[in-house]
C-alpha positions in Angstrom: 22.3 3.4 22.1 20.4 0.9 24.3 22.1 -2.1 25.9 21.2 -5.6 24.7 20.8 -7.8 27.7 21.0 -11.5 27.6 18.1 -13.4 29.2 20.3 -14.4 32.2 21.1 -10.7 32.8 20.0 -8.5 35.7 19.4 -5.0 34.6 21.5 -2.2 36.4 20.0 1.2 35.7 22.9 3.9 36.1 20.5 5.6 39.0 19.3 2.8 41.7 15.5 2.7 41.3 13.2 1.8 44.3 12.7 -1.9 45.3 9.5 -2.3 43.4 11.0 -1.2 40.2 14.1 -3.6 40.9 11.7 -6.4 41.5 9.7 -5.6 38.0 12.9 -5.2 36.0 14.2 -8.5 37.3 11.4 -10.3 35.6 12.4 -8.8 31.9 15.5 -10.8 31.2 13.4 -14.1 31.5 11.4 -12.9 28.1 11.0 -15.9 25.9 9.3 -14.4 23.1 9.7 -10.8 21.2 11.8 -8.0 22.4 11.3 -5.2 24.6 12.9 -1.6 24.7 12.7 -0.2 28.0 13.4 3.7 28.4 14.1 4.4 32.2 13.1 7.7 33.8 16.8 9.1 33.6 16.6 8.2 29.6 18.7 5.2 29.7 17.6 2.3 27.4 17.8 -1.3 28.0 16.4 -4.0 25.5 15.3 -7.4 26.5 14.2 -10.7 24.8 15.0 -12.2 21.4 15.2 -10.3 18.4 13.8 -13.2 16.3 10.1 -14.2 16.8 7.3 -12.4 18.9 6.3 -8.7 19.0 8.8 -6.0 19.1 7.4 -3.4 21.6 8.7 -0.5 23.4 7.8 1.3 27.0 8.7 4.5 28.2 8.8 4.7 32.1 8.6 8.3 33.0 8.1 7.7 36.9 9.5 4.7 39.1 6.1 4.7 40.8 4.3 3.2 37.9 6.4 -0.2 39.0 4.6 -0.3 42.3 1.0 0.2 40.4 1.8 -2.6 38.4 3.2 -5.1 40.9 0.3 -4.3 43.1 -2.6 -4.2 40.6 -1.4 -5.9 37.5 -3.2 -4.7 34.4 -5.3 -2.4 36.4 -2.3 -0.6 38.0 -0.7 -0.2 34.4 -3.9 1.6 33.5 -3.6 3.7 36.2 -0.1 4.7 35.7 -0.9 5.2 31.6 -3.7 7.3 32.7 -1.5 9.5 35.0 1.3 9.8 32.4 3.8 7.7 34.5 4.4 5.4 31.4 4.0 5.3 27.7 4.2 3.2 24.6 3.8 4.3 21.0 2.4 1.0 20.3 0.3 -0.6 23.1 -1.1 -3.4 21.1 2.5 -4.8 20.5 3.5 -4.2 24.2 0.4 -6.0 25.4 0.9 -9.2 22.9 4.4 -9.3 24.1 3.1 -9.5 27.9 0.4 -12.0 26.7 3.1 -14.3 25.0 5.3 -14.2 28.0 2.6 -14.5 30.7 4.3 -17.3 32.5 7.1 -15.0 33.3 5.2 -11.9 33.7 2.1 -13.1 35.8 2.4 -10.1 38.3 2.2 -7.5 35.7 -1.1 -9.1 34.5 -3.0 -10.0 38.0 -1.2 -8.0 40.4 -1.0 -9.1 44.2 -3.5 -10.7 46.2 -4.9 -7.8 48.3 -5.3 -5.3 45.6 -7.0 -8.1 43.6 -9.4 -8.9 46.5 -10.2 -4.9 46.7 -10.7 -4.8 42.8 -13.1 -7.9 42.9 -15.0 -6.2 45.8 -15.3 -2.8 43.6 -16.4 -5.2 40.9 -19.2 -7.1 42.9 -20.5 -3.5 43.9 -21.5 -3.0 40.1 -23.8 -6.0 40.0 -26.3 -5.8 37.3 -29.5 -5.5 39.1 -32.3 -3.6 37.6 -30.8 -0.3 38.9 -27.3 -1.4 38.6 -27.6 -2.4 34.8 -29.0 1.2 34.2 -26.3 2.9 36.0 -23.5 0.5 34.3 -24.9 1.0 30.9 -25.2 4.8 31.3 -21.3 4.7 32.5 -20.1 3.5 29.2 -22.9 4.1 26.3 -23.9 7.5 27.4 -20.5 9.2 26.6 -22.5 10.6 23.8 -23.5 9.6 20.1 -21.3 12.3 18.7 -18.2 10.8 20.3 -19.0 7.2 18.9 -20.0 8.7 15.7 -16.4 9.6 15.4 -14.9 6.4 15.0 -17.6 3.8 14.3 -18.6 3.0 10.9 -21.5 4.8 9.2 -24.2 1.8 10.5 -22.8 3.0 14.1 -22.5 -0.7 14.9 -20.4 -1.2 18.2 -19.7 -4.9 17.7 -17.6 -7.2 16.0 -17.9 -7.1 12.3 -17.6 -10.5 10.1 -15.3 -10.5 7.1 -15.8 -14.1 6.2 -12.3 -14.4 5.4 -11.9 -11.3 3.2 -10.3 -8.3 4.8 -10.5 -6.2 1.7 -14.1 -5.2 2.4 -14.7 -2.0 4.3 -16.0 -2.4 7.6 -19.6 -1.4 6.7 -20.2 -3.8 4.4 -18.4 -6.7 7.1 -21.2 -5.5 9.6 -23.6 -5.7 7.2 -22.8 -9.2 6.5 -22.7 -10.0 10.0 -26.3 -8.7 10.1 -27.3 -10.7 7.1 -26.0 -14.1 8.4 -28.0 -13.7 11.6 -31.1 -13.4 9.4 -30.0 -16.2 7.5 -29.0 -18.6 10.5 -32.3 -17.7 12.2 -34.2 -18.1 8.8 -36.2 -14.9 9.4 -39.0 -14.1 6.9 -41.7 -11.6 6.7 -44.6 -12.1 9.4 -42.3 -13.2 12.1 -42.2 -11.3 15.1 -38.6 -10.6 16.3 -37.1 -9.1 19.3 -33.5 -7.6 19.6 -32.4 -7.3 23.4 -29.7 -4.8 23.7 -30.4 -3.0 20.5 -27.6 -0.2 20.7 -28.0 2.6 18.1 -30.5 0.4 15.9 -28.1 -1.1 13.1 -29.6 -4.4 13.2 -33.2 -3.3 13.5 -32.8 -1.0 10.5 -30.9 -3.9 8.5 -34.0 -6.2 9.2 -36.7 -3.8 8.7 -35.1 -2.6 5.3 -35.5 -6.4 4.4 -39.3 -6.3 5.2 -39.0 -7.7 8.8 -41.0 -6.6 11.6 -38.5 -5.9 14.9 -38.6 -4.5 18.2 -35.7 -3.5 20.3 -34.7 -2.7 23.9 -32.0 -0.5 25.3 -31.2 0.9 28.6 -29.2 3.7 27.3 -31.1 7.0 26.6 -28.5 8.2 24.1 -28.9 5.1 22.0 -32.6 5.3 22.2 -32.7 8.9 20.9 -30.8 7.9 17.9 -32.2 4.6 16.9 -35.9 6.4 17.0 -34.5 8.9 14.5 -33.2 6.2 12.3 -36.1 3.9 12.3 -38.4 6.9 11.8 -39.3 5.9 8.3 -39.4 2.3 8.9 -42.6 1.5 10.3 -42.0 -2.4 10.9 -39.5 -1.4 13.7 -39.7 -0.1 17.1 -37.5 0.6 20.1 -38.0 1.2 23.6 -36.2 2.1 26.8 -36.6 -1.0 28.9 -34.7 -3.7 31.1 -34.8 -7.1 29.4 -36.2 -8.8 32.6 -39.6 -6.4 32.3 -40.4 -7.6 28.5 -43.6 -9.6 28.0 -45.1 -11.3 25.1 -44.0 -13.8 22.5 -41.6 -13.7 19.7 -40.9 -15.9 16.8 -36.9 -15.0 17.1 -34.7 -13.2 19.3 -31.5 -11.5 18.6 -29.0 -10.3 21.0 -25.8 -8.9 19.9 -22.8 -8.2 22.6 -25.1 -7.8 25.1 -24.7 -11.0 27.2 -21.3 -9.9 28.4 -23.0 -7.2 30.4 -25.4 -9.4 31.9 -23.3 -10.6 35.0 -22.8 -14.3 36.1 -25.2 -14.0 38.8 -28.0 -13.2 36.2 -27.1 -15.7 33.5 -29.6 -17.8 34.3 -32.4 -15.2 34.5 -31.1 -14.2 30.9 -31.6 -17.3 29.7 -35.0 -17.9 31.6 -36.0 -14.6 29.8 -35.2 -15.9 26.2 -37.2 -19.2 26.9 -40.2 -17.3 28.3 -40.3 -14.9 25.3 -39.7 -17.4 22.5 -42.8 -19.3 21.2 -42.1 -23.0 21.2 -39.8 -24.1 18.5 -38.4 -20.3 18.3 -34.7 -19.4 17.8 -32.6 -16.8 19.3 -29.2 -15.9 18.1 -26.8 -14.4 20.8 -23.6 -12.8 19.7 -21.2 -12.6 22.8 -17.3 -12.2 23.6 -16.2 -15.2 25.3 -12.9 -16.2 27.5 -11.0 -19.5 26.9 -12.5 -22.0 29.6 -8.9 -22.9 30.7 -8.6 -19.2 31.9 -12.3 -18.9 33.1 -11.6 -19.8 37.0 -9.1 -17.2 37.6 -10.9 -14.5 35.5 -13.9 -15.0 37.6 -11.8 -15.0 41.0 -10.3 -11.4 39.9 -11.1 -8.2 38.2 -9.5 -6.9 35.3 -9.0 -3.4 33.5 -12.0 -3.6 31.3 -14.6 -4.3 34.2 -12.8 -1.4 36.3 -12.4 1.1 33.8 -14.8 0.5 30.7 -17.6 -2.1 31.3 -18.5 -2.1 35.0 -20.5 -5.2 36.0 -19.3 -7.2 32.8 -18.8 -10.7 32.9 -17.2 -12.8 29.9 -18.6 -16.6 29.6 -16.7 -19.6 28.3 -18.4 -20.9 25.3 -18.9 -24.3 27.2 -20.5 -22.3 30.1 -22.7 -20.1 27.9 -24.1 -23.6 26.0 -24.6 -25.0 29.4 -26.4 -22.0 30.9 -28.8 -21.7 27.6 -29.2 -25.7 28.1 -30.5 -25.5 31.7 -33.5 -23.5 30.4 -34.4 -25.8 27.6 -32.4 -23.9 24.9 -30.4 -26.1 22.6 -27.4 -24.7 20.6 -27.7 -25.7 17.1 -24.9 -23.7 15.7 -21.6 -21.9 16.7 -19.5 -19.5 14.8 -16.4 -18.4 16.3 -14.4 -15.4 14.6 -12.3 -13.7 17.3 -9.8 -12.7 14.4 -12.4 -10.6 12.9 -13.0 -8.7 16.1 -9.1 -8.0 16.2 -9.5 -6.5 12.6 -12.7 -4.5 14.0 -10.7 -3.0 16.6 -7.6 -2.1 14.6 -9.9 -0.2 12.3 -11.8 1.5 15.1 -8.4 2.3 16.6 -7.1 3.9 13.4 -10.4 6.0 13.0 -10.1 7.2 16.8 -6.5 8.3 16.2 -7.4 10.1 13.2 -10.1 11.9 14.7 -8.4 13.0 17.9 -8.7 16.6 17.5 -12.7 16.3 17.5 -12.3 13.9 20.5 -10.6 16.9 22.3 -13.2 19.3 20.7 -16.0 17.4 22.6 -14.3 18.0 26.0 -12.3 14.7 26.4 -9.2 15.0 28.4 -5.7 13.5 27.8 -6.4 10.8 30.7 -9.6 9.7 28.8 -7.9 9.4 25.7 -5.0 7.1 27.1 -7.6 4.9 28.8 -9.7 4.7 25.4 -6.5 3.9 23.7 -5.6 1.1 26.1 -9.2 -0.2 25.9 -8.7 -0.8 22.1 -5.3 -1.7 22.2 -6.0 -4.4 25.2 -9.0 -6.0 23.2 -7.3 -6.0 20.1 -4.2 -7.8 21.9 -6.5 -10.2 23.4 -8.3 -11.2 20.2 -5.1 -11.7 18.3 -3.7 -13.9 21.0 -6.7 -15.9 21.4 -7.0 -14.9 25.2 -10.8 -13.8 24.3 -13.1 -14.7 21.4 -16.4 -13.9 20.0 -19.0 -16.4 18.9 -22.5 -16.4 17.5 -24.6 -19.1 19.1 -28.1 -20.3 17.6 -30.4 -21.6 20.2 -33.5 -23.4 19.9 -36.3 -23.8 22.4 -37.7 -27.3 22.4 
């Protein structure tokens, strides 16, 4: 049986925990939304929050040391403790949504202390996306193996948000194809045009476009992605792909597509990226860039620190706010003609990826991935799903025109 504590109560575990644990526990009676069932290392259960409204979540503390890590390093410390088996939750998405909805009273659980923040920020800075750094950062994530991603992505092997356009009854593959077709429609692509895709992944858009008679060329920095893309495009003479840094591209194109690659560019290189689009587009040409975004009101704090995603999943990454993306494009003569924001669709995409990942866990393990990796990957999928569901992050398609 668990104890139900009023908002003003201070938890009194049966065995006296360390000071860092007491500090963390003292925050929990102030929860404003949702309810948390907390199981302590000795098995005692405490319930915090409100039974009505907000998510219901649970957290098992297996080791008091997890509390010190969370208070020191926020979400990064939580990830480290989860990886090491010091804590667990049957529904990480619900837990993270509860934390986000109570951000005002749980600030340190998200951002940690100042010193650790500076250390993590320095580590993030060391993963800058120079030419050599970009290749290393891409390898760290995308070259986990094509067989791994094939376990839980849809058949088109598309690793970006689908577009359901309000119809969640459709399967993921159809929603991914709808996204690709929207890009073609917005850019008004037609036969005879020369189209470039920067960051082509495993070739999903290239295949979709080439099958509709368009001439497309894609570039990637992942050798694993290159190998699969070349195989799937082998029977499509109007499509080609190469291993190339976007900064080394030459020539002119009628249109450019870039789907969730901008997040990996890094803020120091945003201007160079936009300059590349401007240089490669013919006068009057158009580009469509799909990017994950962060709310402008949260950008300054996000920029000043480093989060779990940057440390564990996408080294060197940096999300723009929509306003900063548009401003960066404008500085290079690229006018934003259209924006589509569809963060809720990304939350749904992640839910489906997460279900598929859990369904294929035995095959993930058979590929040699250990339990620590599985815990971190679960957290990655849940962390992003919660962020999109709560509106902390979004995703948008920006249609740009070179004047």
